[in-house]
N, C-alpha and C positions, 0 to 999 in steps of 0.2 A: 362431474359423479359423487352422489347422498349416499350416505350409507343408516340406512332404521338402524333405530336405538338399541332397538332387540336385538339384532342382529351382530351386535360387538364381538361377547363374548363367544358363540356359539361361532367369529368368524379367526377368531384369538386361537379360541381349541382344536376350532381342522387345523391354524399353521404349527401346534400342535403337533399336530395328529401328524401331521405329514411328516417334520422333522422326525420327529420321533421312529416314524418308519427308517429311516438310514440310519437312524443311532444304535435300532436296535439288529440293524445288520450291519453294521459295523463294531457295534461290542463283542458279537457270536464270534464273529470273523476273522477279526482283524488281527491284533496279536496271535492265533496259535498259525495268521497265513508268516506275516514274518515269521513267526520261529522256526515254519516251514519254507523260507526265504533263506534262511541261515543267518537275522538277528540273535544276540545275545537279550539276554535280560536285561542284560545291563544297558546294551546300547534303546531299547528299542525305552525301557524303562525311563534313561533314561530326555530322550521323546517327549515323551506325554508327559512328564514333568516339566517339560518344557512350556509345553501347550496348555500347560492347564494356571504357569505362572504367569502368558498375557493372557490369559480368559479373566485372572487375577486383577489385572493391573487397566485393561479397560473394562473389568464391571467398575473397578473405584470409584471410576472418568466420569463413563457415562449415565452414575447413580448421582450423579449433585449435576447433569448438562442436563437429566431426563424433569429439574425442578423450574426450568429456566426457557427450555428448546420444546417442543414440538414432541413427545414423543413417538408417536407415527412414524413421524419421519426418519427418529433415531434408533424406533424397530424397521422399517425399511431397509435405513444403510445397512444391517445387520445382515439380512437374508440376500439382500445383493452380495455381500463375500458373502454369504453360502453358494450363491452362483459361481464366482468365483475362481475362489483361491481352488476348491480339484481344477483349473480346466489347466495351466502351465506342465500338471501329473498327464492326465488323458489325453493334453498333447504328444509332453515327451516322457516318457515312461521310465524310470530312473531314480537312485533312493534320494536326489536330491531334493529333486522336486517333488515325491511323494514325502520327504522333510517337510516342505515347503507348505502340501494341503495339509498335512496332521494338523501343525502351527497353529492353520491361518484359518483352520473347518468342527474343529475341536475333535477329530473325528477318533471315533474308539474313549470317546472318556463323558462325555455326556448322556447321562441315561433317563433322562425324562421330556426332555422330546423338548426343552432349552433351547432359546433363542441363543445360551449364552449371556455371553457380556451386555446381553444387548435387553439381558429378560428387564432391567429397571425399568425400563418405559410400555412395557408389558404389564411389567404391578402397578403400575399407576396408573393406564386406560382402564385393567377391570375396576379398581377404586372409584376411580370417579366416574364409572359406568351408573347411571340414574333408577336401576333397581337395587343397585348393590343396596343400597342401606336395607330392603326389608330381609335381603337374606346375605349379610360380611361375608359367611365363610361358603357361602354354596359359588359360587365365582367358584374362587382360586379353587376349590375341592375339584368341580366341573375341570378344570384347564390341567390340574394335576394328571385324573384322574386322562382326560386323551390321551396327550404326550406317551403315559402306563401303555395304551394300548395302543397306540404306535407303534413303541417301539416295541410290543406283546409277537405285534404283524411284522417288525421289522424282523424278529428271531427266528421266525418259524418260516421264514424265506429261506432264511439261511439251512434248516431242518434238508438233512438225508440230500445238501448241494452237491453235484460232481463237477464243479468250477477248478481249475485251477489255482495255488495261490497266486496266483497273479494273475492271474481270469477274475477271484473273488477280489478285492483290490481293489479293481478299476468297478469291478464294479458299484463295488460299495458306491465308492466316491462319485460317479454318474447318476450314480439314484439321490445322493447328497445333492448335484445338483443341479437336476433335474425340480426333488422336488420343495426345494428353497424359490426356482423361477414361480412356482404353480403359488410358495405361501407370499411369494412377494406380490400376484397377482392379484390377490384377496384383497392383501390390505393398500394395494397402491391409491387405495380413497386417501386411508388416513396419513397420507403425507401428502397436500394439497391444499392442506387446511396454515390457514395463516396461526402464528404466533409472534413473540408468547403476551397472553394476555391473563390475570389474577385469574390461575386455578381454583380458586376456592370463591366464592360470592358473599361478597358483606356482611350479608344479612349472617355465614357461617359463626354460629359460640364460641368465642377466643381460647387460644387459648387459657389451662392453668395459670396462677403462681406458680412463682420458681417455688414457694415452699408450701404449697403445694400437696396432696401425693399425690397425684398426675401430673406435680409438674412437671416443671425444666430438671432441676436437679436430680427425681423421681424417672424422669427420663433418664437423664442417661443412664440413670446405677440398670436398670433394665437390661437398659439396647444394652449396657455394658456384660450383663449375665447374660444376654441372651446369642451374643458377639461370642463369647471364653465355650460358650455349649456346644457355636456350632464354629469355629477349630474343632476341638477336640473329636466333636461330631464329624467335620470335614475328614481329618484327619481317615481315622475308619474304614469312611467310606471310597475315598482318596487308596487304603489300603487294599481294600476287593474289592467296591467293585470297577473298576474300570480293566480290569484282572481277573476276572473268574475265571473270565473264559477257559484262559492258562495255567487256572490250580487246575481245574478238571480235565488242563489235556496231561500236566506232571502227575498231576494224583493218582486216575486212574486209564492213562493213558486214553480217552475220549475226545475226539475232536471236536468240530466244529457241525460234522454230520451226524454226532449221538448228542452230544450236551443243546444246539439246540433247541432241538424242540422242550424243555424240560429251560430256559430262557426264559422264551418263550412265555409261558404259565407261570413261569414267576412273576413274570410282566401286571397277567391277564389277574392273577389275583389283586396284585395293585393295586392296580387300577379299577376293577371290584370293590375292596378295600376302600379306597381313598374315593369311590364317587359314593358310596352310603355314607360313610364321612358329610360329604355334598347335602343331606338328605335330614344334619338333624339342623331342629330347629328351636333346641335351646342352648344358645350361646355356656350358658358357664359347664355346659353335662362338656364342651371339648377337650381343655384340656387332658378334664379327665380320662379324657377318653385317649384322646394323646398317649399320653403318660402309660394307660394300658397297653398299646396298642405297640409303643417301641421298651417293655417290659420283656413283652412278647419275643418281642424282635431279637432283643439281647441275651435272651433266652436258648432262641438258636442258634446265634452266634455263639454260646461260648459252649456252644454242641459240634457245629455242624466242622472243625479240625476235625475232630475223631469218630467221624463217616466209614464207618468199614468200608462200602460202597457206593457204585454212584447215583445209584434209586434214596438213600436214603440221602446222603449227599443233597442233594435237588429238592428234597422232597425239603428237608432244613434254611435249607437257601431261601426256599420260594416262598418258606413262614417270618425268614430274615427281610426278604427282601419287602413284602405284603407292609410288616409292620415300621419301618426301616422309613420306604418310598412312598406311602399315603398317605401319613400327614403330612407333607413336604407342600403341602398350600396352605394347609389351617396353618403354619406356623408361619408362613410367609403374608398371610392375613396378618396377624398379629404382628411382625415387624413391624407393617402403618401405622400401629396407635401407639410406636412405643415416641416418636419422636413432634415437636411442634407442627399441626400440618401445614406450615408448607415448605416444609422437610422434610415428602410423603419420597420423594423421589431419591432422596440421601438415608431414607431408613429403610428400604427399597436394597436400595447401592450394601451398601454396610453388610445388613445381613446377607446379601450371593456373597461377595467377595469376601465378608468371614467365611462363608463354608467353603465357599475354595480355594484363601488360602495356606491354609492345612492337610487339605486334596493334592496342592504342586508336592511334595514330598510321598505321597506317598504309591505311587506309581515307579519314583527312584530307589525306594528303600522296601520294595516287593521286591525289583526286579535284581537289589544287592541280595537281597536272603535267599532268591531261588538261588542264584548265578554262586551262592555258598551252600548250597544243597539242607536247605531251611524251609522249606516248600512249607508245613506249618502255622511256621510262624508268624507271619505276616498278618494270618485270619485273627490266630489268638492274640496278639496286639493290639485289631481292631477290635477285638468284645470290647477285652478289659475300657479298654478309648470311650467305646460307646455306650459302656457304663455307667461311666464317670460325668458325659455329651446330658444322658439321661439327669440325672441326680443335680443339676443342675438345671433342668429344666423343671425339673421339680420343683429347685427352689426358686425359679421365676413366677411358675404360676403363681405360692406362696404370695408371695411379693408383690407380685400384679393383684389378683386377687383383693391386696388388705385398696391399690388401690384402684380399683375395676374397671382399671379397660378395659375388661371383656364384656363387659355392659352394653348392649347394647346400643344404651345412648350416646353412650362413648365411639365406636368402630361407627355409627351413622354418622357421628359428627365430622368425621372425618374424613368418611364418602359422598359425605356432597359434592354434588357433580357440578362446572362450572367448565370454562379454560379452553384453552387450546384443544386438546382431546375429546373434551364431547362436553360438544352447549348444544341446548334441546329447546327444539321450536315447540311450544303449545299446543300447534295446531294440528304437525303434523309425528310429534315423536323422530325426528329424523338427526343425525349428527351431521352435522353444517363443516 
């Protein structure tokens, strides 16, 4: 079976949308349902942190493997795990099988349709797409938008739901397994191509000397700035996003039947902003746009813990979500330009794993603070961490601008296409 080259971004984005539906439903319902079943905040916080730790370790390993093995096959393996991991709980419900399903599937913690630790090969496939040099950030932004749109649809499904807590958990995990199956069917041809062969053609421009502004030493400094910014930003996200439905429950006594609609609108707004970012043609305008959006998000995050009622809180969370999540695709694309071309998968792995590393502690810290009766403290801490992360990203932009990896020529040289994931036929423009 052959895949038309122009269809690859559409297929990957469709898979993001499918995963996002299940993830959005679980984000809106899983923790409130566990709370209703008697799980303490400390118990579910420990479980989610353990699941994030598993994701982090896998992401770090998968990122380096993606440079040497077929990215399509690795991505396929991740969605196969998405099919299988909920099955033990669906067959034999119980606390142990539920914990295993959450640990293996990332249920309740992924918030953009991401394949989780299997995202580096997805990013690699996008970066090698033949049309990427013309619109280097567009595919990443639209891919992010598709996942956020799926999250919106999934959260909306939880609105006014009449399911019992146990039935709601079963429905979410069953949807995760079924939609992962659809994703596998869509990307199955990507796992059937031979590998490995060189990921960049012989006439691709060489990496600059180590001493050059864009050389190896400069790349390491830029990547260090991005990773540090990601770690702080990741902890900020971990303190809020996986547990926001529970915060609404604790602060305003609003369960999923009330808050799911607001969560759906927040993800819908983030998807719209991400799509708009993908239509910006001037690459040099993107970093400043990202910084502006994240500054607005930071302002909303600072005000959110002091919201007097549910509606203003939902509005502030929507602004925070749109500004924080929508630029994620742009930051992913930037990360792929910061290391030498043969380490693109490693760059994707470092970017994604550094975001996940600090998120590991987020749900556990939030659970501990809530257990101690400090309902708003996690959100206040998250806003402060987000501000420091934004300052570091602004420093990275200024540093990167001096070496100019944001120029279209540099990004296009990184996105030259060949290799096991994307081979183009001059006659029929198909992926072999």
